[in-house]
C-alpha positions, 0 to 999 in steps of 0.5 A: 197307722194310715190315720197317723200318716195322714194326720202327719201330713196334715201337720206339715201342710198346716204351717205353710197355710199359717205361713201365707198370712205372712209370707209376703213379709218373710225373706232375706234383704241387704236392707233389713239387718237382725235387730240387735236386741233380738240377736242376743235374745236368741244367743241367750237361748242358745246358751241354756241349750244341749246341741249335740248334733251342732245344729246351731253353729251358725248362731255366733256372735261374729255372724251378726245377721241372725236372720241368716241363722239355722231355722230362723225367719226375719220380716224383709223390711224390719228385720223382726224375727218371726219364725224359729223353727228348730224342729228336729227329725223324730227318727233321730231322736239321740241327736236332738236338742234339749236343756233349759229354754231361756225367757229371753225368747220374750225379746222376740216381740213379733214372733209369730211361728215357733217349733221345737217339736222332736227334741228332748227337754227331759220333761221340763215343764213347759215354759209359762212365759210362752203365754206371753209371746202374744203375737204367736200364730203357731206353737208346735211342742209335740214330742219334744219331751215337755212334762208336768202340767200344761200352763194355763198361761197358754190361753193368753195366745188369743192370735193362735191358729195351730196349737200341738202339744201332743206326742203322737211319735213316742206313745208312751204308756206312762203320760209325762203331760197332763191338763187337769183344767182345760177352761184356758183353751176357751181363750183361743177364739181362733183355734184351728188345729189342736192335738193334745195326743198322749197327754193325760186328761183324766181329770179333765171333766169339762173336755168336751164342753171346753172344745165345742166353745171353739167355733173355728176347729177343724182338727181335734186330736185327742187320742190316747188321752185318757179321757173320762166318760163322755156326757151327750151334748145338748148343742154342737158348736163346733160344727165346722169339725173336719177331723176328730180322733178320740181313738185309745181313750177306753172311753166307757160310754153307750152309742147313744151318748154319741147322738151329737155326731149327726151335727158334725155333717162336714166330718171327713175323719172319725177315729173312736178306735180302742174305746169301750163304746157299747151297743149299736153303731151310733146313728148320727153317723148316717148324716156324715155324708163327706166321711172319708175315713171312718176306724170303730175298731175295737170297742164293743159294738154288736148286732148287724151292719146298720143299712145306711152304713154301706150308702156312705159312698165317699168312704175311702177307710173303713175299720170295723176289726176287734181284737178278740171275742171281747171286742166288736162282734158284728154278726150275720152275713156280709150284705151285698150293699157292700158294693155301694163302697166304690170309693174304699180302699181300705176295709178291715171286717176282721175278728167279728162274727160274720158268717156265710159265703163272701158276697160277690159283690165284694167284686165290685170294689175292685172297679177302677175309677177315675182319680179324685183328689183325696185330702190325703192321697190320689184316688185308687181303687181297693187296696187293702182287704181283711175279713179274718177271724170270722166264720165265712164258708164256702169256696173262694171263687173268683170275686177279687180277680179284678183287683188288680190295686189290691196289695193286702188280702187277709182271709185267715181264720175262716171256714173257706174251702174248696181249691185256690182260683187260678185268678189269684195270680192275677193280683199282681199289685199283692204284697201281703197274702194271708189264706191260713187256718182255713179248710182249703184243699188241692194244689198250690202250684206255680200258676198261682204264684208265678205273676204275684211279683210284688208278694212280700208276705205269704201264709198259707198255713193250717190248711191240712189238705193243701199241698204245695207242688213246685219243681225243685229248679223253680225261680219264684218272681218274688222276694219275701220277707215273710213266709208260713207254710205250716201244717201244709202238705210240703214234705218230705223234701226241704223246699230248694226254691228258699235258696232264692229268697235273699231277704227272708225274715220270717220263715214258719214251716212247722209241722209240714212234713219234712223229713230231709236233711236241711241244705248247707246254704240253709245254716249261713242265712241270718234270719229273725225267726225261724220255725221247722219244729214238729217235722222229721228232719235229721242231720246236724245243726252246724251253726246258728245264725238267727235270732229266733229259732225253734227247732223242737220235735225233730230228728236233729243229732250230735253235736249240740251247736254252740250258741252265737251272742245274737240268739234271742230264743232257741228251742232245740227240745224233743231231739235226739241230742246226746252228751253234755251242755257244757261245749254249747254253754261254757265257751264265752262269746266276745260280746254280750250273750242276748239269750232270753229263752232256751229249751232243750228239754226232751233229749238224751243229755247227760252229765252235770249241769255246767257252772258257767251260767254267768255268761247267760244273764239275760235268760227269762226261761230255762227248760232242761227236763226230761233228760239224763242230768246228774248232779246238783244246781250250780251256784252259778245259776244265782247269776241269771237274776232275770229268770222267770221260769226253771224247769228241771223235771224229770232228771237225775238231779240231787242235793239241796236247793242252792243258796244262790238261787235265792237271787233269781228273785223274779221267779214265776215257775219253778219245777224241780219235779221227778228228781233226787233233791233232798233237804228241806224247802228254804225259807227265802222261797217265800220272797218270790213275791211280786214287785216293781222292776225298772225294764232299763235302768234310769228310766222311770218305765216300770213294769211289775212282775207278780212273783212265783205262780207255779212251784213244782217239787213232785217226787223228791226227797224233800223233808221237814215242815211245810214252811210258812213262808210260803203263805207270802206268795199271793200270786201262787196258783200251783203248789205241788209237793206230792211224793216227798217226806214233809212232815208236820201239819198243812199251814192254816196260812194257805189261805193267803194265796190269793190267787186261788181265792177267786176263779180266774179268768185269764186265758193269756199265757204266762209272759215275763218282765222282759219279754219284749214282744210275745211270740205265739207258740213260746209260752210257758208249761206245767205238769200238773197231776190232776184227777189221777192223770198227768196233764201238760198245761200250757196256753191255759195255764193262766186258768189252772189253780191247784194244791197237791201235797199227796204221799207225804207223812203230814198229820193233824186236821184238814184246816178250815181255812183251805175252804176259802180258796174259792177258785181251787180247781184241784186239791190232793191231800191223800195218803198222809196221815190226816185226821179230824172231819172233813171241813164243813164249808168244803162245799163253798169250793165251787170250782173244785173239779178234782178232789182226792182225800183218800188214804188218810185217817179222816172221821165224821160224815161226808158235808152235805155240801160237797154234793152241790159242787157242780164241776166236780168230776173226780173224787176220792174218799176211800180208805178213811173212817168216814161214816154216815150216809153219802149225801144224796145229789145227781153229782154224787150218784154218778161216781163209782163206789171206788171213790168211797170203798175202805170206810166200813161206816159209810153207806148209801148209793153208790155203795152197795150197802144201803143205810139204816135208820140211824145212817148207819150200814144194814149189814155187818161192819167188818173188824179193824182188828185194832190196826187203823191202817189195815185196809191200806196195808191189805190194799198195798200188799195186793198191789205189791203182790200183783207184779210178782204173781203176774211174773212168776205164772208167766215164766212158770208156764213159759220159761220151760217151753223157752228153754226145752226143745222137747217140751215146746214139741209135745205142747204144740203137738198137744194143741194141734191134736185138740184143734184137730178133734174139735174140728171133726166133732 
């Protein structure tokens, strides 16, 4: 953003520099009348233009003096049109110019300046005839909506000094303008300024060689151009460069490819952010002694900082941050040499691997300097400092107390400890303070905050030993827009001083120990986002006025609030709400509802699902699980055509899966488990596959939805065979059909689950097609039975791949094709009627952590390859007809004998029976009495008899004591005598 502002200012200043070359000839004189042929040319140009704001209203034939028309400047002697400036305000895109550009502009033979920027010509090609405007010095077509291939005819503009055909204002991921061959640029020998931001240059393999021919070039902006890999440059000709921006190109190069940087000693601005440059920082940068702006963020630089970096004393902006652990990873301690950057105003070293204490020398950056004129703003001392996401430790001593100009301070996500110094209150210019996720302790009092009059953002969350203590009638000196006090010692009272914050947009206070009633004034305020989850807040919710509200895991009670049309995300989960859903959902709002996310799971709701879902068409995630809902899925739920996630788990719902749900074709997570649904799985479930969709109708920008990833139907009454159509779900990661009445065989085509064929390396939460922005903490979940236990997966859901077909009536063998699912982590086929051998290639499933094949009729030996599955932590092969020696290996020897019992012909460790010469048990093999399932039946009767035996034994002893007073007296008297006698002896 800082670079964008600076370049924008350069862009605005450059026309005036160019204009000075002919300014003496521009003006208005009664003797210099507009040329008739040029006036007609302008009128013809206007006829093809769409002008919704009437900007060209002065361009009329009755007004013969065209030199007075809007945007037109003429020579004050000859009357020739020299300048045509039709630039529009980029913030008012909907009222800009459009239409067709007439070739009548060729009649403006003396035109030197043409600016059509910030308009919308709907991706028409740049007119080729522009290359015939031979006197042009300045051409600005930026953010004007041009598309197609850049015309090589622009290379005929040999007098051009300034060319801007970029799109820095509207940085769309889909590039509308592209260039395949840039040789034509070498025909512009006087070019000083070139901006091609967001132009697709992926096929322009010679881009660097072409730019190197422009000896006069001072500014080169090639951000977001999909540039191909950069090659070493043997000789530098454009050594007069002052500003170079190659950011956001994802250039895959080593730092050695940039050795030619050593010849760019005049460079003042260098932006290489968001590429894939790896290795050390290019050593050529050490020669850039005039460098003021350096951005190397979000690359793959490693190692410690080079010693020369902190000796470029002209640096004013230094950005070495990373987006995460897959990008920059500078390590070691922050050197004391940082004190040499006495000109720096912006320093960002966030999300690296820096460790140790913050050096006191950092405070040297705050010493006030005499103002020098910088090329983009007057000199100031340090204004922006971010050390977020490192491993810095120690106390936060008084190292920044003199930073009176500091506006932004972020020390979050480190290991800083101790008390906050009172000197923090001396940072009177501070507008943003982030010290979250550290080990700070003690008290945050009014003394720390009273002087921070400019404060707008405050985040002290996730400091579990930090207590906020201010008086109940305290009036802060600031007006916040964002506040995060989550996971601090804040409660039990709701902070009364929040009533003074009239401009608060974002309020986060989860897990803050609040056990109060929310005051009435709070519910009348409108916020962008509120998070009060995981507290003990009591009372009711009278109304909802905020866009995003997370109120889950509290003690809110009835009634459920009605949802206004402006609410986008609402979480009321794990509270004490009772009653029906209909009053909340079925009162139609006057405006279209914007709700995308609704979570009322974990309450005490009852009754049937309402049949008014047609009012909530924007829903992408719906969580109604863990309630007492009854009835079937209503047909109107098929109106939720954008639905990506549906959770109805653990209710009392029944009936078939309705046909209308077929319309929810973008479903990615479907969980109907622990209900009473019946019937078979509809074949159309196999149509929930990946597809491209338009986010906004009529716009070419599209997104891709992967299709169904999670299907959980566990513990219902579904029957019939497993439909082969499920095999179309290539994106499926979790399939749980356990504890139903499915019969038939396991489909061999399960090998089509391509998301299970290779280990997943995705640690990202599930996102959905119309999530306009991602809210941390708002991730989808799935409850999965694995290793014999029930787990809920959230942020790590993308890492999981599992199949559970247990406790059904499936027969036949285990398909060999299942062993192709090399990314499978959990496989449970237990308690079916499966026969045959365990597939020989099962050892190739190296990602398996849990395998349960128990209580079937499997036979043969255990494949030796299973002993090589190193991640296998849970194994159950009990109660089958397996035989032979248990494979040897460290992994298998660590399992309990319970993993193998019920297989009479199985021997070897960890079973106590050793193996004979032929791999059979040494001891006698128990007879089966001709019943294949007798082992499981015996165990089943054991399990069934245990609770009855416990109950009978319990009441046989205690029931007489509970109802017979005389028996009680006798019993306790007996105990007293027994204790007394034992004590006497």
